[in-house]
N, C-alpha and C positions, 0 to 999 in steps of 0.2 A: 283311737282317732284311725285307726288301718284299717282295711278292711283284707284282706287272705284272699289269695289268687287275684285277678287282674282286674286292676280296678278300673281299667274303662269298662267292662262289663255294669257299673254298679252310676256310670255317671249320669243315664235319664232319671236313675230314682234319687240323687242328692237334688235340695231346695233346701234355702234360708228356712223356711218353715219348717221343715222336718227335721232337722238337723236340731232346731228349737225344742222338739218336742223332744228328740230322741233321749232319755236319763243318764245313760253313759257319757255323753257332751257336757260334763259336767264340772267347774272348778270346786276343790275344796271344800269344806264346813268351815277350814279355817280361815280364808279367807273372807265369809260371808257373802257369798254371791247371790246374786237377785233372787229370790222368792221367796215364799210365804213369809219368812220371817226377816225378809228385807225387799220389801217390795217398790220395784225401781219405778222412779219419777222420769220424768219424760228429761231428757238429756239432751244439750243441741253437740253435735261431732262438728268439725274440722278433719277432712278427710285427706290430709296431701296426698299424689299417688292414686285418686278414685277411679282410675281407669286401668289402673297397673293390675299384678300379677294376683296379688291379695286383695291390694286396697277397693277392687272391685266388690266384692265378697264380703267386706266388711261393711261399706256403705250398706248393702242389703239387707244385712244382717240388722243393724241398726234400724236402716227403713220400715221390715219387717216387724220389727219390736214398739213401734211407735216412737222412736226415738226424732231427730230432727239431725237435717245430714247437709254441712256445706262441702258437695264431694267438689274438689281441685284437681282438674284433670294439668295433665303434660303436655305441653307447649312441641312437642316434636310429633308427636301422635292427632293431638286433640284439637278442634277449635272452637273458638267462643259460643258457634252456635251451636256446635255438638255437645257443648257441656248447657247451655241455656236452653235447649229442648228436654232439657231432664226436668226442670222444671212446671214445665208444659203437661207432664207424664205422671207427676208427683210432686202434688203443694208443699211436702214434708222437703223436699229436696231442693236443694241451690245449687246450680253448678257455675264453676267460678273455673279461671286459670292460669295458671303462672308457672314460670321456672322459680325451683326453690335457687336455685343455684344464684339468683339477681333479688337485693333485697327489697328492692323499689316494690315488683308484685307481688312477694309474699306480706309486705303491711299490706299491698291492697286486698288482697285475698281475707286478711287478719280485720281488717276494718270494715270490707261488706259484711263480712260470715255476723259481725255483731251487729251493725247496721242494721242489716235484714231480721235477723231473728231477737234481738236485743241481746243477746248475749253469746257467751261458749265458753261450753264445760270441761270440753275432752276434746285436744288437738293429738292427732294421730299421724305422725308420717312412714306411710308406704310408698315414699319415692326412693329409687335405688337403681343403677347403674356399675354393670359391671363386665370389666374386660377378663374371655378365658384365653391366655396365652401367656408363654414363658414369661419372667419376669424382664428378661433380655431381649426378647419382640416388643413390649409395651413399651411405644415410645412416648415425649413428655406430653405430649395432648392425652393421651390416651391416659396417663396416670393422674392428670391436672385434672382432665375429666370426673373420673372417681373418685376422689378426695373434694373436688367440688361439689358433685351432686350430695355422696353419701356425708363427709361431714359438715364440711360451709355448708350445704341446705338444711342440715340440723340444725345446725347452729343459728342459723341464720332465724325459722321455723321458734327456735328457746330464746334469743335477745330480743324478736320485735312482741313475743308474745308476754316474756313473763311479769313483763313491767302490770299489764294488765290483772293475770292473774294474781301479783301477789299485793293488786291494787283489792280486791275482792275479796281477798285470803282465800281462795279458795280454784281450783283448777288440775286438771291431769295430764298427763304427757303419756302416748304411748308409742312409744318407737324403735319401729320394725328393726333390727342388727339382722344377725344372721347368724349362722354353728360358727362361719368363718368370723367370725368376731372373737370366736374361744379358741379358734386350732388353726393353724396353718394349713391350708389346700394346697399342691402345687397345683402350677396352672391358673393360681388364683394369687399371684401373690400381692398385688398394689389394693385390690377390692378386698381380703384379708384385713391390709396396713388402715385403709379408710376405716370399714369395722371394727376393728381395735382402738381407732380413735374414737369411735363414737361412744363405744363401752366407758374407755374412760371418762371420756366427758361428762355422759349420762350417771354413772354412778361416782362422782366427783359431786353433781349438782344435785342429787339425792339430798346429800347430807344438808348441801348451804338451802334448798329452798324449803327443809321438811318445816321449821318454824312459822310457816306461811300457808301451814293447812296444802300445800300442793304434792300432789303426787307421783311417782316416776315408777314408770317400768319398762325394760325390755324386753323384747319379744325375738327369741331366736326360732326360725322355723326353721327346720329340714326340710326335703325333699318335698315341697309340696306341688301339686298339680290341680291345671284348673277345668274342676269339675262343674262348672254353672255354665249359664247364658251370657252370651256376649253383652246383654243392657245391661244399663245399672237400676235401672228403676223395675218395681216389681209388677206391670203389667205382663212381663215374657219369664219369671221365672221358669216356670216349669218347660220351655224349649230352648234343653240345651243343642248348639248344632254338632254337627258328628264331629267333626276335629276345631282341636282348641290347639294355640301355639305351646311350644313346649319350653322355649328358651326364656319367656320372663324378660327380663330386664338386662338382658345379657346379650353382648357380641362376641364371637367368634375370631377371634386374632390367628388369619394366616400362619402355621409354622414354621419356623428359620429351617433349614437344614440340621442342624445340630441337632435339633431336637423333635426332628422327626422320626424317629425310630420308633417301633409298635410300642418298646417298652418305658420310652423315655418317661421320666417320674415330672415333666412338664409337661404334658399330654393326658396325667390322672385325668384331671377335670371336663378336658372336654371329651377324652371316652368315655366317661363316665355319665356325662347328660347326654350324649348321644346313644348310651348301650339303653341310658333309663327312657328316653324320649318322651310320649303321654303319658307315662307311665308311674310319677312321682307316685310314692304309697302314702302320702298325704294326703289329705284333703283338704281344699279353701275355705269350702260349705264351712265344714266343723271345725277348721280352724277361728274361720272367721264369726262363728258362737260363743266359742271361747274366749277372743280379744272382748266382743260385745261386754260379756260376763264379765271380763278385767278389768272394764271402764266402769261395772256397775259397783261391785264390790266392794266393801269396805276396808279390808287390808288388802291389797293387792300385793304380790315379788315383786322385786327386784327386778328378777329374770321369768318369764316362764317358756318355757322349750315346748314346742309344737315337731309333737311324729315320734316315733320311735326312732329313728335315723338320728334327729336330734340329739336325742336321751344318750342313745349310744354314744355317738360320737364324740360326747363332750365328757360322760364319765369316764370314758376310756384314755381320756385324753389328760383329764383330773387324776386318773388312778397313775401316769407315768410322769406326770409333773413329779406325784406324791413319791413315788418309788423313786425317783433322780433325787431327791431331797434327802433322802434314806439312804441314798447311797454315798453321796458328797457331804454330811452333815456333820463329820467328825472332823472338819476342816475348821468349822468354825466354831463347834462343841466338840473341844476333845475328849478322849475318853479319859476313864479314870487314873490311869501310868500316866498319860501323856500331862495332864491337867498337875500331878505331883511335881512332874520332871519341870514344868513351865512354871509353876511355884518355886521352883529353886531357883531357877536359873532368877527369876525378877528378885530374888533376894539379892542374888550373885552381883547382880545390876546394882541393887540400891546400895548395897555396901560401898560400892567402885563412887559410884556416884558422891558419896559423900566426904569419901576419902579425898576425892577430887574437890571439893568445892572447901573444907579445912584443913588440906595439908596431909601429910603420911601421920599415922599412926604412931608414936612414941610409944607405947606398950607401955 
């Protein structure tokens, strides 16, 4: 899903319909993706964060495939009026608004989506918030807001929808995590911590809900650019604006003096983001097409990595963990000669213990 050269040169050539026709944008056959052998049925999507960095592209991908979409906007940048206009532009789309940190608003959009479409088949959580800055520079509000949005927001969605899926004995969650949920990134400490929490929650829940025919997947995108237009509905798919926001849902925190050097590790995330700008290597349009296929495939994976940066970064991290385990495993699994010595010491201790219980031997 990568382009060689400058991604910005290709922005106007990408659209949900072109991605859907691209044979290279395809899940592996082991997942039984939608196709001739698995004709896709019309499913109902509930997409949280549908106006965000990749949520918009996912909602459009589902609509272009004739699925039904309840698109949930974000209270800090959208309005009820702007979300309601989507329904007038596309009859398959229902525009809603909520704050995932507030359970009452989450419950309201779930109930409205079910009432409007008669059911919900897939819930995708694309909402998120991150602060770029040293751990020491992030105050209580910054940290709590990231956990309330990323972790508690995900938990609110699951808590309030899981009884519905369980009663139906069918349903699917597509939870957007990040490569930051698999490795620590300097300058993104609390954000990584919140994504680690999401990963642990979802992986644990996977085993709990499998018997109810509920499937769960984590999506771990790398650096994904906005290469689609700003409209959510298909009426203006081909008209991409000249400039698209580069930072997504991240806020850059001012750097304190101890971390203000050019080589400070705490400034790594900020330097990387400013260096990449709007030329992230991954395509939101192509990523959305793969996630749409993930919603329709028969055997979804627990994790779907999107982009070469995500694959390389997580693979390198796992290699480091494996090498570290091998370096230190002798502490838990002694070598053969150490094992023999340990057994001898154990026998000696056993004899002494017997002597203490029964008194000294009289031989």
